[in-house]
N, C-alpha and C positions, 0 to 999 in steps of 0.2 A: 236413788239408783244412779243418777248421773255422776254424783260425787264418787261412788264406788267404782264406776267404770273409769272415771278420770284418774283415780288413784292407781288402778292397774296400768293405764296408759303411761302415767309418769314413771311407774316402776319399770315398765318395759323399755322406755326410752333411756332411762338411767343405766339399765343392764346392757343395752346395746352399745351405748356410748362408752361404757367402761371397757368393754372388750373390743378395743379398736382394731386389733389384728383381724378378728372375725368380720367386723364391719368393713374393713378394707377388702377382704376377700369377697364378701357379698356384693360389693359395688364394682369391683374390678373384674370378676369372673365373666359377667355377661359381655363386657367390652372385649376381653381377650378372646372369648368364643366367637364373637362377631367377626374379628379379624381372621380367625382360623377358618370358620365356615365360609366367609366371604370370598376366600381364594381357593376353596377346595371342592366345590360341588358341581357336578355336571351329569345330565341324563337325557333320555329320549324315548317318547311313547308312540303308540299307534292306536287305531280305532278311535280316532278323534271325532267327537260329536260335531256334526256339521249341519247347517241349515242352507237352503237354496232359495234364491229369488230368481225364478225362471220367468223372464218376461217375454220369452219367445214361444215356449211350449210347442216345439216342433221336434222332429226326429233327431236332428243334429244336437239340439240341447240335451235331450234325454240320453243320447249316446254318450255325451261328455260326462253327465252326472253319473251314469252307470259305470263309466271307466274309473271315476274317482271312488265309487263305493266298492266295486269288485276288487279293487287293489288291497282292501282290508286296512288301509291307512285311515279311511274316513268312514264314519257311520252316519247315514242320513237320519236326522231326527225330526225333520219337518220342512215344509215349503212355506215361504213368506212372500208378501207382495213386492217389497222393494228393498233398496240398500239400507235405508234408515231402520227398517224392521230387523234386518240382519245385524246391524250394529247394536241395536237394543237387546237382541237375543244374546249376543256375546257379552254385553255389559251385565245382564242378569244372570249369567252363568249357565244358561240353557244350552249354549253351544260354545265351542272353542274356535270354530272356523265357519266361514260363510262364503258361498259362491253367488255372484251376481252375474246373470247372463242377460245381455241386452236383447231387445226385440229384433226380429228379422235375422236371427242368428244363422239359420241355414243358408240364407242368401249371402250373408257376409262370408261364410265358409267357402262358398263357391267362388267368391270374388277374391279370396285370399286376404280378407280384411277383418276376419272375426277376432274379437277380443273378449276375454273373460276376466272378471275381477275376483280374486280370492282374498278375503279379509281374514286375518289371523289375530288371535288374542295375544298381544305381545307382553301382557303381564305374566303369562305362563311361559317361561323360557323354553322348557323341554317341548311343550306342545308347538310353540311357534317355529322352532327349529325343525322339528319333525314335519310339520305341515308344509313349511316352505320347501324343504328338500323333496318331499313326496309329491307335492303339487307340481313342481317344476319337472320332475321325472315323468309323472303320469301324463301331464299335458304334452310333453315332448313325444312320448311314445304314441299317444292318441293322434297327435297331429301328423306324425310320420305315417301311421296306418291310413289316415285319410288321404294323404298324398299318394301312397302306394296304390290304394284302391282306385284313385282317380287316374293314375298312370296306366293301371291295368285296363280300365274301361276305355281309355282313349287310345291305347296302343303306342303312346309316345315313350321315348326313353326318359328315364328318371332325371338325367342331366338337363333336359329341356324344361323342367319344372323347378325353378330355383327357390321359390318362396314356399314356406310352410303355411297351410291355410288357417292356422289357429295360433293366437298369441295369448298366453295366460299371464296377466299382471298380478303379482302378489303384493299386497299392502299389509304390513304388520302394524296393527293398531297399538298405540301407547308406548311401544318400544321399537321404533323403526330400525335401530342399529343392532337389535338383538343383544343388548348389553346384559350379561348374566346377573350383574349386581342389582339391576333394577328389579329383577324377579326375586333374587335370593334374599335381600335384606328385609323387605316387609315380612316375609315368612319367618326369618330369623328372629325378628322382634317378637312375634307371637310365641315361638318355641321357647326363647330364653325367658320370657315373662312367666310361662307356665313352670319351667324348671325352677326358676328363682323363687316364685311365689309359694309353690308347694314346699320347697325346702325350708324357706323362712319360717312358715307357720308350723310345719310339722316338727322341726327341730326345737322350736320354742316351747311347744307343749310337751314333747317327750322329754326335753331337758328338765322341765319342772317335775315330771313324774320320776325321773331317775334320781333327782336330789331329794325327793320326798316333800317338795314344797306345795304341791297341789292340795294335799290333805290339810296342810297348815292354813293355806289360803281359804279353803272351803269351811274352815272352822269360823272364819269371820262371816259377817252378814252377806257377803257377796254370793250371788248365785252362779251356777255353772255356765249358763248362757251369757251372763254379764262378763264372766272371766274370759270366755272365748271371744266375745266382742272386743274386750279390752286388748287382747293379744293380736287381733286382726288389724287394728288401726295402725300400729307402728309398722307392721309388715306391709300393709297397703301403701303407707307413706314411702317406704324404701322402694317398693316395686314401681311406684309412679316416678320416682327419681330416675330409676333405671329406664323407664319409657323415654324420658327426655334425653338422657345421655346417649342411649343407643340410637335414637332418632337423629340427634345432633351429629353423631359420628357418621351415620349413613348419609346425611345430607351434605355435611361440610367436608368430610374426608373422602368418602366414596363418590361424592357428587351425584347421589340419587335424587332426582327432582321430586318434590312433594307437590302433587297436583291438586289435592282436595282441601277440605276444610279442617284446619288444625284443631279447632275446639271440638268439632264433632269426633275427630279421631281420639282426642284426649278423654272425652266423656265415655266413649265406647271402650277405650282402654281400661278406664276405671271399672266399668261394668265387667269386663273380662277379668280383671285382677280380683274382684270380689268372688267370681266363680272359681278362679284358681285357688284362692285362699280356702274356700269351702272344701275343695278337693284335698288340700293339704291338711285340713282339720280331720277329714275322714281317714287319711293315712295315719295321722297321729293316734287315732282311737284304736287302730289295729296293731300298733307298734309298741313293743316293750322297751326298746332301747333306741338311741339315736342311730346306731349302726344298722339296726333292722329297718328303721325308717328310711335311711338313705338307700338301702338295698331295694326297697319297694319303689322308691322314687326313681331309681336308675332303671328298673325294669319297666315301670309305667312310662317313663320318658322315651325309651326306645320304641315301645309300641305306639305311643302317641305320635312321634315324629314320622313313623312309617305310614300310619293310617290317617293322618290329619290332612293329607294333600300337600304338605310342605315339600316333600321329596318326590313322591310318586303321585301322579294324577289320580284322583279318587274315582273318576269314571271308568278306569281300567280294572277296578277291584270288584270282586263278586259282592252281591247284596249283603251277605252275612258279614263279610269283612268290613264293608262300609258302615254297617250298623254298629260294629264294635268300635269303630272310630268315633262314633257319636257319643261315646262315654267320656270323651275328653273335651274340655272347653276350647282347646287350641284348634280343634276342627272347625269351630264356628268363627273363630277370630282370624284365621288365615285369609279367607276371602274378604273379610272386612278390611284388614290391613292392606292387602294388595289393591282392593277396590278404591280405597281412599287415597293411598300414597301414589299408586301408579296410574290409576284411571281417573281420579278426581270425581268419583261417584258420590251421590248424596245418600241420605238415610233411607229413602224410598227403595233403594236397590238392596238393602240389607235387612228388611223387615223380618224375614224368616230367621236369620242368624241372631238378630238382636232379641227377638222373642225367645229363641232357644237359650240364649245366655241368661236372660231373666229367669226363665223357668228352671234352668240348670242351677243357677246360684241359689235360688230359694230352696229347691229340693235338697241340694247337697248340704246346705248349711243346717236345715232342719234335721236331716238324717244324721249328720255328724253330731249335732247337739244332743239328740236322743241317745245315740250310741255312746257318747261321752258320759252322759248322765247314768246310763245303765252300767257302764264299766265302773264308775265310781261307787255305785250302790252294791 
């Protein structure tokens, strides 16, 4: 069996190396798209998931949290004990922002010395920008209202009260300068790998069908599953080269810092590539020609980019739309890429996404193999 698979692998590498123009396109397109996307994307959301560490638990702190929630910019998803728990919730993706209110908050407001810390996930550019602007605006309005209420109670003129009673300090985690490329490039890596991987394997299989080679190959002792595996290896090899080239451009040219474990990222990228190639095999089984395959790939790419969380935050989407996004492996890899590259997180933070990619890869390859075999019969 291994000799037969090795024969197909050799054949695929020879065929790829002979068509140098196509190989050049396959390797250069992701880099070109990286430059285009890297300078072109910008957006802004609301209804940001927020956790609160209220260490004061008084009327003033509750009024401040209510002001944030009623603005519709923030959705309260839970209360936590302290700042470390807030940071952990942001790391795990349970929240995109967190408020830390110190103890004796009401007394500090009365002394004009109250401070609140707002932590924002800087790996998500659109969320961090929106949260920063919204929090600054809401805090200013709330503080002004407190000042006016105090002036009204005391009967003093507003000019006699120079200081606002509340100061909100916003700290952007992982991306303090709100550099858009730090957010965009990890997501682009995920998107480009899906587009490239699906196109590579789908075109390779459909090309053989168009030329009538599949029937000739299957006359030999090789089985359909072995044929598909043999075609996946060269495509996976090219895809992993693209991982390294895109990552190198992001780090060296765009100066995006790599905060996490490189080898962990590489292995999870390989797992992602396998899932992507499985999706490409499925596309190849339903396509009659390469033109049809690329039309399906184009439509699927558009949907995947919109629903994966790369461009639009998934927490703003209805549940049914989010479920549709789960049909694409890029949805699971986008948080992995951002988490490792931007946040420096470890494997324990991605157990759900890694398990999803494992299940996805196995299921999609099995389904594709059966559909391929059925189509041949």
